[in-house]
C-alpha positions in Angstrom: -10.3 10.7 -14.7 -12.7 13.2 -12.9 -12.9 10.6 -10.1 -9.1 9.9 -10.1 -8.2 13.7 -9.4 -11.4 14.2 -7.1 -10.1 11.7 -4.6 -7.0 13.6 -4.2 -8.7 16.9 -4.1 -12.1 16.5 -3.0 -12.1 13.1 -1.0 -15.3 13.3 0.9 -17.6 14.4 -2.1 -15.7 12.0 -4.5 -16.1 9.2 -2.0 -19.7 9.9 -1.5 -20.2 9.9 -5.3 -18.5 6.6 -5.6 -21.1 4.9 -3.2 -23.9 6.4 -5.1 -22.7 5.3 -8.3 -19.9 2.4 -7.7 -18.6 2.2 -11.2 -14.7 1.4 -10.7 -13.5 -0.2 -13.8 -11.9 3.1 -15.6 -10.3 4.2 -12.1 -8.7 0.8 -11.8 -7.4 0.7 -15.2 -5.9 4.1 -14.7 -4.5 3.0 -11.4 -2.7 -0.1 -12.9 -1.5 1.5 -15.8 0.3 3.9 -13.7 1.9 1.4 -11.7 2.9 -0.6 -14.7 4.5 2.3 -16.4 6.2 3.2 -13.3 7.7 -0.1 -13.2 8.4 -0.5 -16.9 10.3 2.5 -16.7 12.5 1.9 -13.4 13.2 -1.8 -14.5 14.2 -0.9 -18.1 17.3 0.7 -16.5 20.6 -0.9 -15.0 19.9 1.0 -11.6 16.2 -0.4 -11.5 17.6 -3.9 -12.2 20.4 -3.7 -9.8 17.7 -2.5 -7.1 15.9 -5.8 -7.6 18.9 -7.8 -6.8 19.7 -5.6 -3.9 16.4 -5.8 -2.5 16.0 -9.7 -2.8 19.6 -9.9 -0.9 18.4 -7.6 1.7 15.3 -9.3 2.5 16.9 -12.8 2.6 19.8 -11.5 4.8 16.8 -10.0 7.0 15.3 -13.4 7.4 18.5 -14.8 8.5 19.5 -16.1 5.0 22.7 -15.9 3.1 23.6 -15.0 -0.5 26.9 -16.3 -1.8 28.7 -15.2 -4.8 27.1 -17.9 -6.8 23.6 -16.7 -5.8 24.4 -13.3 -6.3 25.9 -13.9 -9.8 22.5 -15.9 -10.7 20.6 -13.0 -9.4 22.2 -10.4 -11.6 21.9 -12.5 -14.6 18.2 -12.8 -13.9 16.9 -10.2 -11.5 13.8 -11.2 -9.6 11.1 -9.2 -11.2 8.6 -10.5 -8.6 10.6 -8.5 -5.9 9.4 -5.3 -7.5 5.6 -6.3 -6.8 6.3 -7.3 -3.2 8.6 -4.4 -2.1 7.7 -0.5 -1.2 4.1 -1.2 -0.6 3.3 -2.3 -4.2 1.3 -5.4 -3.0 -1.3 -3.4 -1.9 -2.2 -2.3 -5.5 -2.5 -5.7 -6.8 -6.0 -6.8 -7.8 -6.1 -10.0 -5.4 -5.3 -7.6 -2.5 -7.8 -5.1 -3.8 -10.5 -7.5 -3.5 -9.4 -8.9 -0.3 -9.5 -5.4 1.0 -12.9 -4.9 -0.4 -14.0 -8.1 1.4 -12.8 -6.6 4.7 -14.8 -3.7 4.1 -18.0 -5.7 3.4 -17.2 -7.5 6.6 -16.7 -4.2 8.6 -20.0 -2.7 7.4 -21.6 -5.9 8.5 -20.3 -5.8 12.0 -21.9 -2.3 12.3 -25.3 -3.8 11.1 -25.2 -2.2 7.8 -25.8 -4.2 4.1 -23.3 -2.8 1.8 -23.0 -4.4 -1.6 -19.8 -6.0 -2.3 -19.6 -4.0 -5.5 -19.8 -0.8 -3.4 -17.0 -1.7 -1.2 -15.0 -2.9 -4.0 -15.4 0.5 -5.7 -14.3 1.9 -2.4 -11.3 0.1 -2.4 -10.5 0.7 -6.0 -10.8 4.5 -5.9 -8.7 4.5 -2.2 -5.8 2.9 -4.3 -5.4 6.2 -6.4 -3.3 7.6 -3.4 -0.9 4.4 -3.7 -0.6 5.1 -7.5 0.3 8.5 -6.6 3.1 6.9 -4.1 4.5 5.2 -7.1 4.8 8.3 -9.3 6.5 10.1 -6.5 8.7 7.0 -5.4 10.0 6.0 -9.2 12.4 8.7 -9.6 13.8 8.2 -5.7 14.0 4.4 -6.5 16.2 5.3 -9.4 18.4 8.1 -7.7 18.8 6.1 -4.5 19.1 2.6 -6.0 16.7 1.0 -3.6 12.9 -0.5 -3.8 12.2 0.4 -0.3 9.4 3.1 0.0 10.8 6.5 0.6 7.7 7.9 2.3 7.8 5.4 5.0 7.8 6.8 8.4 11.4 5.2 9.1 12.9 6.7 6.3 10.9 10.2 7.0 11.7 10.4 10.6 15.3 9.2 10.6 15.4 8.3 14.5 16.1 4.6 14.5 19.1 2.6 13.7 18.9 0.3 10.6 17.7 -3.4 11.7 16.4 -2.4 14.9 12.6 -3.7 15.7 11.6 0.2 15.9 13.2 0.8 12.3 11.5 -2.3 11.0 8.1 -1.5 12.4 8.1 2.2 11.3 9.5 1.0 8.1 6.3 -0.8 7.4 3.8 2.3 8.0 3.8 4.6 5.1 2.1 7.9 4.7 0.3 7.1 1.7 -0.8 3.9 3.3 -2.5 6.2 6.0 -4.0 8.1 3.4 -5.1 5.1 1.7 -6.8 4.0 5.1 -8.8 7.3 5.7 -10.2 7.4 2.1 -11.5 3.9 2.5 -12.9 5.3 6.0 -14.8 8.0 4.3 -16.2 5.7 1.7 -17.3 3.4 4.2 -18.8 6.1 6.4 -20.6 7.4 3.0 -22.0 3.7 2.6 -23.5 3.1 5.9 -24.6 6.8 6.8 -27.7 7.9 5.4 -26.7 11.7 4.9 -23.8 13.9 5.4 -23.2 15.4 8.8 -21.7 15.0 12.1 -22.8 11.1 12.4 -21.0 10.8 9.2 -17.6 12.5 10.5 -17.8 10.2 13.6 -18.2 6.9 11.7 -15.5 7.8 9.3 -13.1 8.4 12.2 -14.1 5.1 14.1 -13.8 3.0 10.7 -10.4 4.8 10.2 -9.2 3.7 13.7 -10.5 0.5 13.1 -8.6 0.1 9.8 -5.4 1.9 11.4 -5.5 -1.0 14.0 -5.3 -3.7 11.5 -2.7 -1.8 9.5 -0.3 -1.5 12.5 -1.3 -4.8 13.6 -0.1 -6.5 10.4 3.1 -4.0 10.4 3.9 -5.2 13.9 3.7 -8.9 12.9 5.8 -8.4 9.8 8.5 -6.3 11.9 8.8 -9.0 14.8 9.1 -11.8 12.1 12.1 -9.8 10.4 13.5 -8.9 13.8 13.5 -12.7 15.0 14.4 -14.0 11.6 17.3 -11.7 11.6 18.7 -12.9 14.7 18.4 -16.6 13.7 16.2 -17.6 16.5 
């Protein structure tokens, strides 16, 4: 638990400690338990189950599909639980994605000419997901109140500048404040793993990694937004 709170309160020192001692099982269990508890509490309520149905309908229609009355009744009778995992940024918390991200960090370090053990990049990726778990703790009561599973901390929702359904709305809707925080934590960890000592060089390297990771994040968000925009027009 000390590392879990340390990631939030003292991120540089904690991520450096993670690199020196890359143990991660306890943190991973805490993170996954937090997500399971949040999901269990929300989906045990009628509002949460209805939000599953509404989210499936929203995504289907955004991709140019249609849900008729029979399909809607079927969804209400058997709410699609998988929708919870794939909405609101929760996919980033699943173990397969965490392992994939760790592999990406491993490759990024190798590109810079540094050999970082995979167990270290996995420890970095796992500890960075602490902020994504915090996002779920913050978002769950808002999901219940609003009856929606989309992240309440994405830029589109926070800025309230774009009409719903536009490309800009979809693009900013895939970029989350907690997601950017997650990227920054991984940058700190990777910089600590590839730089011998704390100092200006480590800070510069952390910024460089942050820019690279943010570019990938925004790139993926752009692709997702364009796919939804094009599909929604039926092109």
